[in-house]
Biotite code that builds the C-alpha atoms (Angstrom):
import biotite.structure as struc

atoms = struc.array([
    struc.Atom([105.575, 119.843, 106.738], chain_id="A", res_id=1, res_name="MET", atom_name="CA", element="C"),
    struc.Atom([105.679, 122.368, 104.481], chain_id="A", res_id=2, res_name="SER", atom_name="CA", element="C"),
    struc.Atom([102.835, 125.113, 104.237], chain_id="A", res_id=3, res_name="PRO", atom_name="CA", element="C"),
    struc.Atom([101.354, 123.171, 101.377], chain_id="A", res_id=4, res_name="PRO", atom_name="CA", element="C"),
    struc.Atom([101.517, 119.756, 102.819], chain_id="A", res_id=5, res_name="GLU", atom_name="CA", element="C"),
    struc.Atom([100.105, 121.309, 105.778], chain_id="A", res_id=6, res_name="ALA", atom_name="CA", element="C"),
    struc.Atom([97.257, 122.878, 103.886], chain_id="A", res_id=7, res_name="ARG", atom_name="CA", element="C"),
    struc.Atom([96.214, 119.704, 102.404], chain_id="A", res_id=8, res_name="LEU", atom_name="CA", element="C"),
    struc.Atom([96.338, 118.409, 105.503], chain_id="A", res_id=9, res_name="TRP", atom_name="CA", element="C"),
    struc.Atom([93.452, 120.066, 107.100], chain_id="A", res_id=10, res_name="VAL", atom_name="CA", element="C"),
    struc.Atom([91.445, 119.604, 104.137], chain_id="A", res_id=11, res_name="ARG", atom_name="CA", element="C"),
    struc.Atom([92.217, 115.640, 104.217], chain_id="A", res_id=12, res_name="VAL", atom_name="CA", element="C"),
    struc.Atom([92.388, 115.149, 107.827], chain_id="A", res_id=13, res_name="ARG", atom_name="CA", element="C"),
    struc.Atom([89.944, 113.321, 109.888], chain_id="A", res_id=14, res_name="ALA", atom_name="CA", element="C"),
    struc.Atom([87.527, 112.229, 106.741], chain_id="A", res_id=15, res_name="ARG", atom_name="CA", element="C"),
    struc.Atom([86.555, 116.029, 105.598], chain_id="A", res_id=16, res_name="ARG", atom_name="CA", element="C"),
    struc.Atom([87.492, 114.524, 102.281], chain_id="A", res_id=17, res_name="LEU", atom_name="CA", element="C"),
    struc.Atom([84.007, 112.612, 101.760], chain_id="A", res_id=18, res_name="GLU", atom_name="CA", element="C"),
    struc.Atom([84.750, 110.255, 104.332], chain_id="A", res_id=19, res_name="GLY", atom_name="CA", element="C"),
    struc.Atom([88.426, 109.852, 102.745], chain_id="A", res_id=20, res_name="CYS", atom_name="CA", element="C"),
    struc.Atom([90.436, 108.516, 105.983], chain_id="A", res_id=21, res_name="LYS", atom_name="CA", element="C"),
    struc.Atom([94.217, 109.929, 104.956], chain_id="A", res_id=22, res_name="PHE", atom_name="CA", element="C"),
    struc.Atom([97.248, 109.080, 106.494], chain_id="A", res_id=23, res_name="ARG", atom_name="CA", element="C"),
    struc.Atom([99.608, 111.555, 106.802], chain_id="A", res_id=24, res_name="ARG", atom_name="CA", element="C"),
    struc.Atom([103.758, 110.714, 107.063], chain_id="A", res_id=25, res_name="GLN", atom_name="CA", element="C"),
    struc.Atom([102.717, 107.111, 106.529], chain_id="A", res_id=26, res_name="HIS", atom_name="CA", element="C"),
    struc.Atom([105.249, 104.854, 106.488], chain_id="A", res_id=27, res_name="PRO", atom_name="CA", element="C"),
    struc.Atom([105.556, 102.396, 103.072], chain_id="A", res_id=28, res_name="CYS", atom_name="CA", element="C"),
    struc.Atom([108.572, 99.855, 103.356], chain_id="A", res_id=29, res_name="GLY", atom_name="CA", element="C"),
    struc.Atom([111.962, 102.484, 103.380], chain_id="A", res_id=30, res_name="PRO", atom_name="CA", element="C"),
    struc.Atom([109.452, 105.632, 102.144], chain_id="A", res_id=31, res_name="PHE", atom_name="CA", element="C"),
    struc.Atom([107.287, 108.078, 104.337], chain_id="A", res_id=32, res_name="ILE", atom_name="CA", element="C"),
    struc.Atom([104.334, 108.608, 102.189], chain_id="A", res_id=33, res_name="LEU", atom_name="CA", element="C"),
    struc.Atom([103.220, 111.926, 102.553], chain_id="A", res_id=34, res_name="ASP", atom_name="CA", element="C"),
    struc.Atom([99.685, 111.591, 102.326], chain_id="A", res_id=35, res_name="PHE", atom_name="CA", element="C"),
    struc.Atom([97.935, 107.339, 102.290], chain_id="A", res_id=36, res_name="TYR", atom_name="CA", element="C"),
    struc.Atom([94.927, 106.651, 101.773], chain_id="A", res_id=37, res_name="CYS", atom_name="CA", element="C"),
    struc.Atom([94.938, 102.961, 102.672], chain_id="A", res_id=38, res_name="ALA", atom_name="CA", element="C"),
    struc.Atom([91.254, 102.153, 101.273], chain_id="A", res_id=39, res_name="ALA", atom_name="CA", element="C"),
    struc.Atom([92.393, 103.225, 97.334], chain_id="A", res_id=40, res_name="ALA", atom_name="CA", element="C"),
    struc.Atom([96.335, 102.740, 98.025], chain_id="A", res_id=41, res_name="ARG", atom_name="CA", element="C"),
    struc.Atom([96.512, 105.718, 97.467], chain_id="A", res_id=42, res_name="LEU", atom_name="CA", element="C"),
    struc.Atom([99.548, 107.851, 98.009], chain_id="A", res_id=43, res_name="ALA", atom_name="CA", element="C"),
    struc.Atom([99.776, 111.639, 97.806], chain_id="A", res_id=44, res_name="VAL", atom_name="CA", element="C"),
    struc.Atom([103.186, 113.358, 97.542], chain_id="A", res_id=45, res_name="GLU", atom_name="CA", element="C"),
    struc.Atom([103.091, 117.019, 97.650], chain_id="A", res_id=46, res_name="VAL", atom_name="CA", element="C"),
    struc.Atom([106.561, 118.034, 95.321], chain_id="A", res_id=47, res_name="ASP", atom_name="CA", element="C"),
    struc.Atom([108.497, 121.614, 96.080], chain_id="A", res_id=48, res_name="GLY", atom_name="CA", element="C"),
    struc.Atom([110.716, 123.358, 93.231], chain_id="A", res_id=49, res_name="GLU", atom_name="CA", element="C"),
    struc.Atom([113.817, 119.982, 95.155], chain_id="A", res_id=50, res_name="SER", atom_name="CA", element="C"),
    struc.Atom([111.887, 117.466, 93.016], chain_id="A", res_id=51, res_name="HIS", atom_name="CA", element="C"),
    struc.Atom([112.446, 118.862, 89.738], chain_id="A", res_id=52, res_name="ASN", atom_name="CA", element="C"),
    struc.Atom([116.478, 118.588, 90.608], chain_id="A", res_id=53, res_name="HIS", atom_name="CA", element="C"),
    struc.Atom([117.591, 115.800, 88.172], chain_id="A", res_id=54, res_name="PRO", atom_name="CA", element="C"),
    struc.Atom([118.871, 113.741, 91.460], chain_id="A", res_id=55, res_name="ASP", atom_name="CA", element="C"),
    struc.Atom([115.794, 113.940, 92.644], chain_id="A", res_id=56, res_name="GLN", atom_name="CA", element="C"),
    struc.Atom([113.305, 113.147, 89.765], chain_id="A", res_id=57, res_name="ILE", atom_name="CA", element="C"),
    struc.Atom([115.908, 109.640, 88.804], chain_id="A", res_id=58, res_name="SER", atom_name="CA", element="C"),
    struc.Atom([114.599, 108.522, 93.051], chain_id="A", res_id=59, res_name="HIS", atom_name="CA", element="C"),
    struc.Atom([111.292, 109.155, 92.785], chain_id="A", res_id=60, res_name="ASP", atom_name="CA", element="C"),
    struc.Atom([110.822, 107.499, 89.853], chain_id="A", res_id=61, res_name="ARG", atom_name="CA", element="C"),
    struc.Atom([112.374, 104.579, 91.782], chain_id="A", res_id=62, res_name="ARG", atom_name="CA", element="C"),
    struc.Atom([110.111, 104.984, 94.718], chain_id="A", res_id=63, res_name="ARG", atom_name="CA", element="C"),
    struc.Atom([106.869, 105.235, 92.206], chain_id="A", res_id=64, res_name="THR", atom_name="CA", element="C"),
    struc.Atom([108.024, 102.074, 90.860], chain_id="A", res_id=65, res_name="ARG", atom_name="CA", element="C"),
    struc.Atom([109.145, 100.730, 93.770], chain_id="A", res_id=66, res_name="TRP", atom_name="CA", element="C"),
    struc.Atom([104.755, 101.499, 95.606], chain_id="A", res_id=67, res_name="LEU", atom_name="CA", element="C"),
    struc.Atom([103.497, 100.625, 92.299], chain_id="A", res_id=68, res_name="ALA", atom_name="CA", element="C"),
    struc.Atom([104.960, 97.185, 92.927], chain_id="A", res_id=69, res_name="ALA", atom_name="CA", element="C"),
    struc.Atom([102.852, 96.796, 96.030], chain_id="A", res_id=70, res_name="GLN", atom_name="CA", element="C"),
    struc.Atom([99.574, 97.851, 94.124], chain_id="A", res_id=71, res_name="GLY", atom_name="CA", element="C"),
    struc.Atom([100.126, 101.227, 95.773], chain_id="A", res_id=72, res_name="ILE", atom_name="CA", element="C"),
    struc.Atom([98.976, 104.223, 92.559], chain_id="A", res_id=73, res_name="ARG", atom_name="CA", element="C"),
    struc.Atom([101.337, 107.652, 93.921], chain_id="A", res_id=74, res_name="VAL", atom_name="CA", element="C"),
    struc.Atom([99.864, 110.717, 92.515], chain_id="A", res_id=75, res_name="VAL", atom_name="CA", element="C"),
    struc.Atom([101.897, 113.818, 92.745], chain_id="A", res_id=76, res_name="ARG", atom_name="CA", element="C"),
    struc.Atom([100.823, 117.198, 92.784], chain_id="A", res_id=77, res_name="ILE", atom_name="CA", element="C"),
    struc.Atom([102.839, 120.303, 92.601], chain_id="A", res_id=78, res_name="ALA", atom_name="CA", element="C"),
    struc.Atom([103.083, 122.867, 95.390], chain_id="A", res_id=79, res_name="ALA", atom_name="CA", element="C"),
    struc.Atom([102.178, 126.236, 93.895], chain_id="A", res_id=80, res_name="VAL", atom_name="CA", element="C"),
    struc.Atom([99.277, 123.607, 92.735], chain_id="A", res_id=81, res_name="ASP", atom_name="CA", element="C"),
    struc.Atom([97.851, 123.571, 96.470], chain_id="A", res_id=82, res_name="VAL", atom_name="CA", element="C"),
    struc.Atom([98.126, 126.492, 96.952], chain_id="A", res_id=83, res_name="ARG", atom_name="CA", element="C"),
    struc.Atom([96.633, 128.719, 94.159], chain_id="A", res_id=84, res_name="ASP", atom_name="CA", element="C"),
    struc.Atom([93.883, 125.211, 93.394], chain_id="A", res_id=85, res_name="GLU", atom_name="CA", element="C"),
    struc.Atom([93.165, 124.015, 95.889], chain_id="A", res_id=86, res_name="LEU", atom_name="CA", element="C"),
    struc.Atom([90.231, 122.993, 95.417], chain_id="A", res_id=87, res_name="ASP", atom_name="CA", element="C"),
    struc.Atom([91.173, 121.470, 92.066], chain_id="A", res_id=88, res_name="GLY", atom_name="CA", element="C"),
    struc.Atom([93.146, 119.319, 93.939], chain_id="A", res_id=89, res_name="VAL", atom_name="CA", element="C"),
    struc.Atom([91.382, 118.478, 96.303], chain_id="A", res_id=90, res_name="LEU", atom_name="CA", element="C"),
    struc.Atom([88.784, 116.895, 93.145], chain_id="A", res_id=91, res_name="ALA", atom_name="CA", element="C"),
    struc.Atom([91.337, 115.204, 91.025], chain_id="A", res_id=92, res_name="PHE", atom_name="CA", element="C"),
    struc.Atom([91.972, 113.397, 94.731], chain_id="A", res_id=93, res_name="ILE", atom_name="CA", element="C"),
    struc.Atom([88.569, 112.539, 94.840], chain_id="A", res_id=94, res_name="LEU", atom_name="CA", element="C"),
    struc.Atom([88.482, 111.124, 91.624], chain_id="A", res_id=95, res_name="ARG", atom_name="CA", element="C"),
    struc.Atom([91.399, 109.208, 92.022], chain_id="A", res_id=96, res_name="VAL", atom_name="CA", element="C"),
    struc.Atom([90.293, 107.925, 95.196], chain_id="A", res_id=97, res_name="VAL", atom_name="CA", element="C"),
    struc.Atom([86.678, 106.988, 93.448], chain_id="A", res_id=98, res_name="ARG", atom_name="CA", element="C"),
    struc.Atom([88.315, 104.689, 90.795], chain_id="A", res_id=99, res_name="GLU", atom_name="CA", element="C"),
    struc.Atom([90.301, 103.388, 93.018], chain_id="A", res_id=100, res_name="ARG", atom_name="CA", element="C"),
    struc.Atom([88.053, 101.780, 94.960], chain_id="A", res_id=101, res_name="THR", atom_name="CA", element="C"),
    struc.Atom([85.426, 101.151, 92.481], chain_id="A", res_id=102, res_name="ALA", atom_name="CA", element="C"),
    struc.Atom([87.870, 99.230, 90.794], chain_id="A", res_id=103, res_name="HIS", atom_name="CA", element="C"),
    struc.Atom([88.731, 97.557, 93.815], chain_id="A", res_id=104, res_name="ARG", atom_name="CA", element="C"),
    struc.Atom([85.262, 96.389, 95.189], chain_id="A", res_id=105, res_name="SER", atom_name="CA", element="C"),
    struc.Atom([84.348, 95.399, 91.113], chain_id="A", res_id=106, res_name="ALA", atom_name="CA", element="C"),
    struc.Atom([87.054, 92.714, 91.293], chain_id="A", res_id=107, res_name="ALA", atom_name="CA", element="C"),
    struc.Atom([86.496, 89.758, 91.362], chain_id="A", res_id=108, res_name="PRO", atom_name="CA", element="C"),
    struc.Atom([87.636, 88.116, 94.882], chain_id="A", res_id=109, res_name="SER", atom_name="CA", element="C"),
    struc.Atom([89.427, 84.516, 94.701], chain_id="A", res_id=110, res_name="THR", atom_name="CA", element="C"),
    struc.Atom([90.522, 82.561, 96.866], chain_id="A", res_id=111, res_name="PRO", atom_name="CA", element="C"),
    struc.Atom([94.009, 82.276, 97.703], chain_id="A", res_id=112, res_name="ARG", atom_name="CA", element="C"),
    struc.Atom([95.720, 79.251, 97.243], chain_id="A", res_id=113, res_name="ALA", atom_name="CA", element="C"),
    struc.Atom([97.897, 77.211, 99.182], chain_id="A", res_id=114, res_name="LYS", atom_name="CA", element="C"),
    struc.Atom([101.816, 77.622, 99.984], chain_id="A", res_id=115, res_name="SER", atom_name="CA", element="C"),
    struc.Atom([103.322, 74.024, 99.280], chain_id="A", res_id=116, res_name="PRO", atom_name="CA", element="C"),
    struc.Atom([104.025, 72.206, 103.297], chain_id="A", res_id=117, res_name="GLY", atom_name="CA", element="C"),
    struc.Atom([101.812, 74.863, 104.600], chain_id="A", res_id=118, res_name="ARG", atom_name="CA", element="C"),
    struc.Atom([99.160, 73.929, 106.718], chain_id="A", res_id=119, res_name="SER", atom_name="CA", element="C"),
    struc.Atom([95.901, 75.787, 106.442], chain_id="A", res_id=120, res_name="SER", atom_name="CA", element="C"),
    struc.Atom([95.965, 76.653, 110.789], chain_id="A", res_id=121, res_name="SER", atom_name="CA", element="C"),
    struc.Atom([98.299, 79.570, 112.019], chain_id="A", res_id=122, res_name="PRO", atom_name="CA", element="C"),
    struc.Atom([101.633, 78.068, 113.773], chain_id="A", res_id=123, res_name="SER", atom_name="CA", element="C"),
    struc.Atom([101.408, 78.536, 118.006], chain_id="A", res_id=124, res_name="LEU", atom_name="CA", element="C"),
    struc.Atom([105.481, 78.597, 118.081], chain_id="A", res_id=125, res_name="THR", atom_name="CA", element="C"),
    struc.Atom([105.181, 82.550, 117.385], chain_id="A", res_id=126, res_name="GLY", atom_name="CA", element="C"),
    struc.Atom([107.911, 82.296, 114.335], chain_id="A", res_id=127, res_name="ARG", atom_name="CA", element="C"),
])
């Protein structure tokens, strides 16, 4: 973990950010997320200077598109902002978490349709 990531982790771990649960180095498909809040389906990425390289920018865009397709929002925080403006970074993350969780809880729940040819009972074969 980079020093900016470690600094942010100290402030968000163990539900320290107003009760929001974050995981660090969370695997998601082919990617590892710096920080992830499952309740908000939010990935927080702390980006250092290497993320300014054209190849890395392209990789980050592909990664963000893939995560968005999974319903995960990605916010990218510059490492220098974690170092110099940590309280502002935390306020921003909290605002996004609240927006995402309020949006999710306000959405009407709809029953999932059954797939054709599938029974409603779970398979007992272990497949």
